[in-house]
C-alpha positions in Angstrom: 14.9 27.9 20.4 11.4 27.5 21.9 9.9 29.2 18.7 11.8 26.6 16.5 10.3 23.7 18.6 6.8 25.2 18.4 7.2 25.7 14.6 8.4 22.1 14.2 5.5 20.8 16.2 3.1 22.8 14.1 4.6 21.5 10.9 4.5 17.9 12.2 0.8 18.4 13.1 0.0 19.9 9.7 1.8 17.0 8.0 0.0 14.5 10.1 -3.4 16.0 9.2 -2.4 16.0 5.5 -1.4 12.4 5.6 -4.7 11.4 7.3 -6.6 13.4 4.6 -4.6 11.6 1.9 -5.2 8.3 3.6 -9.0 8.9 3.6 -8.9 9.8 -0.1 -6.9 6.7 -0.9 -9.3 4.5 1.1 -12.1 6.0 -1.0 -10.2 5.2 -4.2 -9.5 1.6 -3.0 -13.2 1.2 -2.3 -13.9 2.4 -5.9 -11.2 0.1 -7.2 -12.7 -2.9 -5.4 -16.2 -2.1 -6.7 -14.8 -1.8 -10.2 -12.9 -5.1 -9.9 -16.2 -6.8 -8.7 -17.7 -5.9 -12.1 -14.8 -7.4 -14.0 -14.8 -10.9 -15.5 -12.5 -11.9 -12.6 -15.0 -10.9 -9.9 -14.9 -13.2 -7.0 -11.8 -15.0 -8.1 -8.8 -15.6 -6.0 -6.7 -13.4 -8.3 -9.1 -10.5 -7.9 -8.9 -10.9 -4.1 -5.1 -11.0 -4.1 -4.8 -7.9 -6.3 -7.1 -6.0 -3.9 -5.1 -7.3 -0.9 -1.8 -6.2 -2.4 -3.1 -2.8 -3.2 -4.4 -2.3 0.3 -1.1 -3.6 1.8 0.9 -1.2 -0.3 -1.2 1.8 0.5 -0.9 1.0 4.2 2.8 0.6 4.0 3.2 4.0 2.2 1.1 5.8 4.8 3.0 4.2 7.6 6.2 5.4 5.9 4.8 8.9 5.6 3.8 8.9 9.2 7.2 7.8 10.3 8.8 10.5 8.2 6.8 13.2 10.1 8.4 11.9 13.3 12.0 11.9 12.0 14.3 14.0 14.3 17.0 14.7 11.8 18.4 13.9 8.3 20.0 10.7 9.6 16.7 9.6 10.9 15.0 10.3 7.5 17.7 8.3 5.7 17.3 5.4 8.1 13.5 5.4 7.7 13.8 5.7 3.9 16.3 2.8 3.7 14.2 0.5 5.9 11.1 1.3 3.9 12.8 0.7 0.6 14.2 -2.7 1.8 10.8 -3.7 3.3 8.9 -2.7 0.1 11.3 -4.6 -2.2 10.8 -7.8 -0.1 7.0 -7.2 0.0 6.7 -6.5 -3.8 8.8 -9.6 -4.6 6.5 -11.7 -2.4 3.4 -10.1 -3.9 4.7 -10.7 -7.5 5.4 -14.3 -6.8 2.0 -14.8 -5.1 0.1 -13.1 -7.9 2.1 -15.0 -10.5 1.2 -18.4 -8.9 -2.4 -17.4 -8.5 -2.7 -16.2 -12.1 -1.0 -19.4 -13.3 -3.5 -21.5 -11.4 -6.4 -19.5 -12.7 -5.2 -19.8 -16.3 -4.7 -23.6 -15.8 -8.2 -23.8 -14.4 -9.6 -21.8 -17.3 -7.9 -24.1 -19.9 -9.3 -27.2 -18.3 -12.7 -25.6 -18.6 -16.0 -27.4 -17.9 -14.6 -30.8 -19.1 -13.0 -31.7 -15.8 
């Protein structure tokens, strides 16, 4: 029994370290993504900023979810965590899609007005 607990703690520790390494890699990727976006025609626009914010928010949510999974005590806990994450992400993605759509519509309307206004 003590050996099982020790093995479980070691596995949790290894998983936690792997998650942190993955988070660092994703942060590097997001930095690259933001630098790439800053070179795009939309650089400095509200739409560009919102896309970057959404990406960061989604990455953070995914890593929080992974961290919570490493702390699950049993299968029921895993299912509960998964269900909560899925519900939260669906709400978040719906809000993000609405926000990005509104921002893109405003940007397009502004572009159509052009320098005449």
